[in-house]
C-alpha angles and dihedrals in degrees: 000000000000117000122202109197116197117188112203138185116175092334101147093126097054112021095080092065090045092053092044089055092047090049090053092052093047092050088053095048122086091217137086112262141173137197120219118189113195107200109202118198094320122173098189138060097289095116094046091051092048091052091048088058092054097251124145104252122210117182119205135166103218105111084202119114099207093049090047092052090048092051089055091049091050091054094044121104097196131108088215121053128202118188110203124177119232092244095050129092122205130190137205093266097060096040090047091050090049091051091049091053092052091047089054092055107273114140093210148316150172138240144238115279127229120186119227124246133009110331131215119229092261092049090051090051090048091051093051093046094049092049091050092046094049093051093045093050097034091230118151116227110245090236090069128021130150136183143148119279088237092055093043091053093043093058094041098249122261115351106248093200086078126076091186136013090041085131089060093048095050092043090056092043091051091044090057090048095052147309111341117187138193110212123221091220110095135228120207119233138172120274092210095118089060091043104044095048129052126241085248092058091049092051091047090055092049091051089048089052092051090047100043103025120195094349089075090056090053093058117079093188092062095050105079092151088071105022105030126103099250096092110113105070108152112252 
């Protein structure tokens, strides 16, 4: 069994396309698969849309991405786990490559990221830099991370002391546990974090992270980039 876990908070605008893409992949795979959408403190139609797409819907009230991902993993039946953000579309090529990597002994991995829609010069530069950095550091982007159930359980899942960068923490933990790969095949994800926050706000967050270190990542109130209200800029 393959389990696709989709964490979602107020994602009615984008989650339909994400689930359509997953449905297409599952139809093309010759393996059993399930989709679990973990709806976290949503106030919109996210849960209803997920149900209409045939996903298993779990509703929680954490407002905490690591805990939300872990809740999906707990409910999942699969021996291989794929964590896919609600604003991210995958295709058969990247999922097949991930499954092949697991079959060859990898414990987990991530993928290259492509941002949706026409990109400005600064967005293209950011996309290339992020892709280079992820491959260099072997860190999976939070929008797409896969692993075996055995490895996930062995490292204790996503670290719930973090409100952000939980993807970095589990990538490093899985990398210590075994082979962790970054695929060349891309996933497509929303560029809204770049478009709803200014360059200055991104730089401010980076400086705060350098100054405060991990303590910043353990404070939800200081992470407006992830938990603030400016999330629905049209792509």
